[in-house]
Residue, then its C-alpha position, 0 to 999 in steps of 0.5 A: m116548633i121548628c116552623f115557629i122558630a122559622l117564622f120568627v127568623f124569617a119574619i125578621m129577615s123579611i123586613f130587611s130583604a124581600k127574598y125572605r118573605p115567601y119563607a115567612r109566608q110558608a112558615f106562618d102557614c106551617v105554624f097555623r096548621r101545626m097549631t090546629l093539629r094538621p101537617c104542613n103542606t109546604t116544602l119548608e119543613e122538609e128544607v129545615k129537616g134536610k139542613t138539620v139532619g145534615w148538620l147533625l150528620g157532621k156532629n153525631p151520625a147516630a143522632a142524625k140517623i134518629a132525627n131522620a127516621h123519626w122526624e115527624a114524631i119529633s116535630w109533633l112532640f115539639t108541637a105539643m110542647m109549644l101548645v102546653s107552653f102556650a097554655y101555661a103562658v096564657a094562664g100566667i098572664a091571666n093570673f098576673v092580671v087578676y092576682g098580680n103574679c103568675n101563680g094565682p092567689e098563692g103568689g110566688f115568683c113571676i117572670y111577668n113582674g120583671i117585664a112589668n117593672g121593666l116597662q116602668n121607670p122608678n126615676l119617673l116616680s115622684a115623692p109624696n108631698t106629705l109625711e103623713g102616715q105611721r111614723y118611726g124615728n127622728a122627725n128632724a133626721l137628715v134622711t126620711v124613708v117613706e114606704f108605700g106598702c100593702f099588708s097583703c102583698p107578699y113583696t111588702m112582707a118580704a121587705e119588712p125585715y129590711v125595714e126592721q133592720l134599717c130602723l134598728e141600725y140607723g135609729d134617730r139618723i132616719y125618719f121612717v114613714y109608712k103609707p098604706f097603699p092597699l092593692p085591689n088584687h090582694p085579698y083583704s088588703t084594704e081591711a088590713a090597712l083600716a085595722s092597722i089605723c085602728a091599732e095605731k089609735q090605741g098606740k099599738y100600731w107597730e105590734y099590730r103591724k108585726l102580727l099582720f105580716q107574720n100572719q099574712s097568708d092566714f088573713r088573706q084566707m080568713g079575712e076579718p075574723l083573723l084581723f079581730m083575733l090579731a087585735n086581741e093578740a096585740g093587746l088592743n081594747n077589743t070594744a074600741f078596736d071593733i067600733c073603730y073598724l066597723e065604723g071605718q074610722g081609718k077610711a079617709q086616711v087610707e083613701k088619702t094615701i092611696e091618692e098620694g100613691k097614685k099621684s106619685g106614680i106607684y106601680g108596685t109595692p113596696t115602693f120606698f122614697v129615700n129623701g125623695k129617691a125611689v127604690v122599688a121592691p128592693k131585692s136585699y137589705e143592702e140595696l135599701k141601705a145603700a140608698v140611705d147611705e148615699a142620702l146621708a152622705n149627700a145630706k152632710 
């Protein structure tokens, strides 16, 4: 670990001065040997040890004595910690690629989300050209809120209370449109989107939507059987729902909104467009509300 830090420091410094390049090479050799569980054969670690123990001596002589006596053990301990951290980092990246989060199918917080979002710019997103989708509110309202969401996405579910509160607070002052954007790395996301459209055909979309989010973790595991059970719980005609779902009557609609989302540049759900301005995965209701208030003020 000590050599790893030295490698990072000297690699940066060697860009600006050639005198640090030998140190960078020694640090690289030391890191490579440590990663392959072999001791360093350069004097770099001894130099680092000397400077570290010397610094500790001025701060805490007892700590300096311990560090000097057990330097090799401390060095190997840090090496082990580095290897474990590296393994966790690789596993987290693999889960992020496959499942969209660090923790695998279970979901949860992931540091790579922030990194990924940082590489994307919401200002570069473009609002969809149509308002086709599941709608709520006043079509003539001054503010239109469009959401691209995934019923199987934990972040879309986390934002659902914001949507409910927004519709309740603003009523006819906004027009809300939901566009299903199922993500392939989320289990049964497309199936849930298709089922929601079948519910919409019977005038029970919002009831079914609520049940989907309430039972997200369950249908992510149980899949289609639970989607049929939820249809019954929402009071749908089971025969009509079964025919609609099994025939894929909502497939064209879902495929169309997916294409719309791709053209808009959607890189994560939920993504909202408030009068065309993108708000990606709002962290609080206040963040979404602020965008609506700004749109209302500008529209007057």
